[in-house]
C-alpha angles and dihedrals in degrees: 000000000000119000115198122206130182101228092186095061122098138041093281100041135185097005100059094041092052093045089049089052090051091053095044092049090060089063097045129088120246093259091064114084124190112217114205113210114197140044103004096193092054091047093050092047091054091049089051091049091055095041094244118147111245091213089073088073141045124228134210109188120219131179103204137063129201104223123221095250098048123111104260100221095042092047093049090049097046105034101062093162095049118126091244094050094046092045092055091047089055090049094048091050092047093243087129130027099218135012131203139178139177090201132100103342093206091052091050090053093046091046091052093049094047098043115030091013128203122299113266111268096023114115098200134356118240137210120226133207127205119245114205107216123226093235094043133274127067144274134193134243116202132215099024098177115314099101113039093176117044140179121220093252089055092057089047090056092044088058091057093046094051093044091056091048092047093050094044100044102030098030093233109154114221095354114221109249123203136177117233108236144149092258141013096242115099090229092062128095145046126304092277096052093043091053094042098051097071091046091055091042091055097041109112092193095069139049100238116193101176134249127343130192132224094271090059092062095105103024130092100263094099139016093198122036117193126204141134117283094250092059094039095052093051092048094051094047091051089053091048091049090057089057092047092050091050091052092048089053090053092243129141129199127175093225100037090050086067089066088071107118091212090074092062098039102199144000119253117232104223124200102043126107097255136030112280129172131189122203134204114271091237093052114151133196094285093048093050091047092052092044090055092048092049090050089053091050092050090055093046093049092046092229094165093048091050091051091050091049092049094050092048086056092047094051095042092065 
C-alpha cells in the first residue's frame, strides 16, 4: 500500500506534515509506504534533523504550491507542478492508493473531481466529520461543509455514503441515520428538510430513524446525521469552539477533550473514485499522523469499493 500526502499543504508546511509522517510510519507495517509529495529537499532535511532514515519513505518532488487564498479552479489549471495537482495525478494513475492534503480545501475538492472524478450515479461528493458520542464510540455528520446548497436527492445520497463509511470504519451494523432538523416531527423544517424526509424514509439502503435536533448531535439517537454543508459546517465549528474555550480556561474534561480535531486528523471526501482526505489548515504533527492512519484504514476496509458496489445496486433497480 502506498499512502500519498501533500507535505506542502497547511499553515505549518512542510514541517508538521513530515513530522506527522514520521510518527505515522512508526505504526505502519513494512508493506505500507508513505509517499511525500512536495519539496523533496526540505523533506529530507527535516528527516535528517529528526534522525529518521529517508529510505523509509518515497518522494515525488514538486516545484509549486497552491496557497490557501488562491482560487481553486484557476490554481489547479495553472499550477500543474503543485503538490496537490501532482498528488492527484499519482492517485488517478494508481501510483498511490490514497491521497491527502491540509492545503487549499477548494483545490483538493476540484482536484478530486477533475482527476479521480466522482463515482457514477453520485451527484456531489460530501465531506464528513466525526461525532464523539457521550457514551463512547463515534458517529458521523454529513455534509460537513462541501455543499452549502443542497437538493433533497443529494442528502439522500449523503446518507448512503456516510452509512457505508460508518459501518466499514467503526464496525456499526446498519447505522442509524437521522435528518438534522428543528424538531423531531416529520412535518417540521424548511423546504429542504421537508422534501428530504420522505426520500430517506423510503430508502431501503439505509436505516432511517427520523429527525434529530441540535441537542442530539452527540447522543446515541443516530450514528449518521445528515444535513446540508452550510448547516453542518456551522455545527462542527461551534463544537470545535467549545473545545478551544475549554482549553483557554485551562480546563480538562474526558469527553470534551474528544472534540479535539487532532484526534481525527482529516475528513474523508466520500463519493469520488479513490480515497481522498482533507485536513484542517492548522493541522499539527498529531493531526497529520492520524490523517495518514485513517487513510490507511480506508484503503484496508475498501470503503471506496463498497460505495461503488452499493451505487451500482441502487442504479440497477
